[in-house]
N, C-alpha and C positions, 0 to 999 in steps of 0.2 A: 504494500500500500504506500503510495507516494502522497505526502501532504506538503502543502506550501506554508512556509512560515511568514506571517505578515511582517512587513518592513519594520514597523515600530517595535517588534519583538526580537529583531536580529541580535542586538548586543547581549541581552540576557540569555537568549537561546544559545548563542555561540559560546558564551562563558560556561554555561552548564554542560553543553556538548563537549567542550574541551576538558572539563573536569571528569566527565563520565567516560571519555574515550582516551585519556592520556595514556600513552605507551602502547596503545593497541596497534597492531601491525596494519598499516594502511598502504593502499596502492592509489596513486593519483593518476587520473587519465584526463586528457584534453580531447573533447569531442567537438568537431566542427562539421557543419552541415555538408553533406556530399563527400566526406572524407572518412577514412577509417579512424577509429580512436587511436590516440597516441599515449602510451604509458610514459609518464614523466618520472614517477617515483614508484619503485616496486617494493612492497612489504617492508616499510621502515616504520619505527615506532613514532606515533604522532605525539607532538608536543602540545600544540594549541592551534585553534583557528580563531583569529582575532580580526574584528572589524576595525578599519581606520575611519575614525569619525572626525569630521571637521565642518564647522559652520552649518549645522542642521542637515548635513548630507553625508553620505557614506561613499567616498571615492574608491575604496577598495577593501579587499579582505586578504589578510596574510595567512598562509598555511605554514606552520612551523613544525619542525621535527626535533626530537630529542638530540642533544648535542653529540652524543656518542653514536648516532645512527649512521653517520657518513652519508646522509642525504645531502643534496646540494643546497644547503641553506634554506632560505625562505622562498616559498612560491608566492607570487602576488597575483591576485585576480583584480584587474581594473574594471571599473564601472559595473559592479554587480547589479542585476535587475531583479532576479528571483532567487530565493533560497528554498530548496526542496529537500526533504528528508524521506528516504526510502526505508520503511520499517516492515518487519514481519508482523503477522497477526498477533503475536505475543508482545509486540512493542520493542523488539530488539532492532537496533539500527544496522541496516545493510550498507547504506551509503548516504553521503551528504552531497548534494549537487548545487553548484553555484552557476547560474546562467548570467551571461553578460549582455550588455546592450547590443553588442556586435553579433549576438547569436551563438557564441561559443558556450560550451558547458565544461566546467571543471568538476570532475567527479572524484570524491574521496570515498573509496570503498574499503571495507574491512575484510580481512582474511576469514574471520569467524563472526557470525551475527548471533550474539548472545545478550540477553538483558544484563546491563551493567551491574544490577543488584546480585546476580549470580556469581560474580567474580570476586576474588578476595581483596581487590583494591590495590595490590602491590605488583608492580611490574618487576621482572627479574633484575633490571638495572637499578632499581630503587632499593633493593635489599641491603 
């Protein structure tokens, strides 16, 4: 089930999403109309997904990975227009999708879709 997050809820939603999915193995894909999806990051531990807020608008969203993950720094999504979350019927997150004004889609999908409440809350790198 895919649901759209209303714009005014983006900052608190992304803050909670980042807490719930910190250190989850994530793959990031860029999807452009008429082209095959392009994997940008493959199964690296997620750090945070943070909105950049300025003057009552949101110019972009940064996707950060944990420092020891060897992922290529921060990914930045310019001009986000829609924020969608793909969830199982049980409420587990399969993916987060950020659609841009140019029609691109940045998809953060997880290796495992499990309700965050079922996990112990500690990633191996945090022990």
